[in-house]
C-alpha positions in Angstrom: 61.4 -35.0 0.2 62.3 -31.6 0.8 63.7 -32.2 4.0 65.0 -35.3 3.1 66.8 -33.6 0.1 68.1 -30.8 2.2 69.3 -33.9 4.9 71.0 -36.4 2.8 70.9 -35.0 -0.8 74.5 -33.1 -2.5 74.3 -30.9 -5.2 76.6 -32.3 -8.2 79.2 -30.6 -9.8 78.4 -27.6 -12.5 78.8 -30.8 -15.6 75.7 -32.1 -14.6 72.3 -31.3 -16.3 69.5 -33.2 -15.9 66.5 -31.3 -17.0 66.1 -28.6 -20.1 63.0 -26.6 -20.9 63.0 -25.1 -24.5 61.1 -23.8 -27.5 60.0 -26.5 -29.5 62.0 -25.8 -32.8 65.8 -24.9 -30.6 67.2 -28.4 -31.4 65.9 -29.4 -35.1 69.3 -31.2 -35.7 70.4 -33.1 -32.3 72.9 -35.7 -33.9 71.8 -39.2 -32.4 73.4 -38.9 -29.0 73.6 -41.7 -26.5 71.4 -40.7 -24.3 72.4 -41.1 -20.4 76.1 -41.5 -21.5 77.9 -38.4 -20.8 78.1 -35.3 -23.3 74.8 -35.1 -25.0 73.7 -32.8 -22.3 76.8 -30.3 -22.7 76.2 -30.0 -26.3 72.3 -29.1 -25.6 73.9 -26.1 -24.0 76.5 -25.5 -27.0 73.5 -25.5 -29.3 71.4 -22.9 -27.2 73.9 -20.7 -26.9 75.5 -20.7 -30.6 72.0 -19.9 -31.7 72.0 -16.7 -28.9 69.0 -18.9 -27.2 69.3 -17.8 -23.4 70.4 -20.4 -21.1 69.2 -20.0 -17.5 70.7 -21.8 -14.6 68.0 -22.8 -12.1 70.1 -24.5 -9.7 70.0 -22.0 -7.0 65.9 -21.2 -7.2 64.6 -24.7 -8.1 65.0 -28.0 -6.3 65.6 -30.7 -9.1 65.7 -34.5 -7.6 67.8 -37.2 -9.4 68.0 -40.6 -8.4 71.1 -41.7 -7.5 72.0 -45.1 -8.7 75.1 -47.2 -9.3 75.0 -47.6 -13.3 74.5 -51.4 -12.7 72.4 -51.3 -15.9 75.4 -50.2 -17.5 78.0 -52.6 -19.0 80.9 -51.4 -18.1 79.3 -49.2 -15.2 79.9 -45.3 -14.5 83.3 -45.5 -16.3 82.0 -47.0 -19.5 78.8 -44.6 -19.8 81.5 -41.5 -19.0 84.3 -42.8 -21.3 83.6 -46.0 -22.9 82.8 -45.9 -26.9 79.1 -44.9 -26.6 80.3 -41.2 -24.8 83.4 -41.1 -26.9 80.9 -41.4 -30.2 79.0 -38.8 -28.3 81.8 -36.3 -28.3 82.5 -37.0 -32.1 78.5 -36.7 -32.8 79.2 -33.1 -30.4 81.6 -31.6 -32.7 84.3 -32.5 -29.9 85.2 -31.4 -26.5 85.4 -27.5 -27.8 81.8 -27.9 -27.3 81.2 -29.3 -24.1 79.6 -26.2 -22.1 78.4 -26.6 -18.6 76.0 -24.5 -16.6 78.9 -22.3 -15.9 78.5 -21.0 -19.6 74.5 -20.4 -19.2 73.5 -16.8 -19.7 71.5 -16.0 -17.1 70.3 -17.3 -14.1 67.1 -17.6 -12.0 67.5 -16.6 -8.4 64.2 -15.5 -5.6 64.7 -12.0 -7.2 63.9 -13.3 -10.9 66.4 -14.1 -13.8 69.8 -12.5 -13.5 72.8 -11.7 -16.1 75.6 -14.5 -15.7 78.7 -12.3 -16.2 79.7 -13.1 -13.1 79.8 -16.9 -13.5 81.2 -16.3 -17.1 83.9 -14.4 -15.6 84.2 -17.0 -13.1 84.6 -19.8 -15.6 87.1 -17.9 -17.6 89.5 -17.1 -14.3 89.1 -21.1 -13.5 90.4 -21.7 -17.2 93.1 -19.8 -16.7 94.3 -20.5 -13.3 94.0 -24.5 -14.8 96.6 -23.3 -17.3 98.8 -21.6 -15.1 98.8 -24.2 -12.3 99.5 -26.9 -15.7 102.6 -24.6 -17.0 103.8 -24.0 -13.3 103.7 -27.9 -12.6 105.4 -28.7 -16.1 107.8 -26.2 -15.0 108.5 -27.5 -11.5 109.1 -31.0 -12.6 110.7 -30.8 -15.9 114.6 -31.9 -14.6 112.8 -35.1 -12.8 110.6 -36.2 -16.4 113.5 -35.7 -18.5 115.3 -37.3 -16.5 112.6 -40.2 -16.6 112.2 -39.8 -20.3 108.6 -38.5 -19.3 108.6 -35.6 -22.0 105.3 -34.1 -23.3 105.3 -36.3 -26.6 105.5 -40.1 -24.4 103.0 -38.7 -21.8 100.4 -37.5 -25.3 101.3 -41.3 -26.6 100.7 -43.3 -23.2 97.4 -41.5 -22.9 96.0 -41.8 -26.5 96.5 -45.7 -25.8 94.1 -45.9 -23.2 
């Protein structure tokens, strides 16, 4: 199995969190999330960090195998599982997208040498957010003339995006 994973497997992005190990009193107030839909696992990471519990990313040290599936078991497929009503309800139950924590928010990581502090990842995540924000403003600035001539101001774009 390990050889097959090495040859055919692919590491999912840092938003994908497939298993949790925790003490039995950490999650005494889990909202009624729709499991198998987006955002409930992000809340679990947020909640652990909020309560100052360690969150350890084991990605580099543990081989985790998640079956590939096509979401045909979900009405509406993958888009519905990630962006449908149940996923949107999960966002609301979680308290909003500000609680969409991921592996980059982990406090520690497990390596061959043991558990290490995750200061570097925290720094990297902050840099990603800064770069994304700066890139967004750079694009807005460079396209302002043509966007305004086309009537595509930020307010209109926000309204159009909310209607989806």
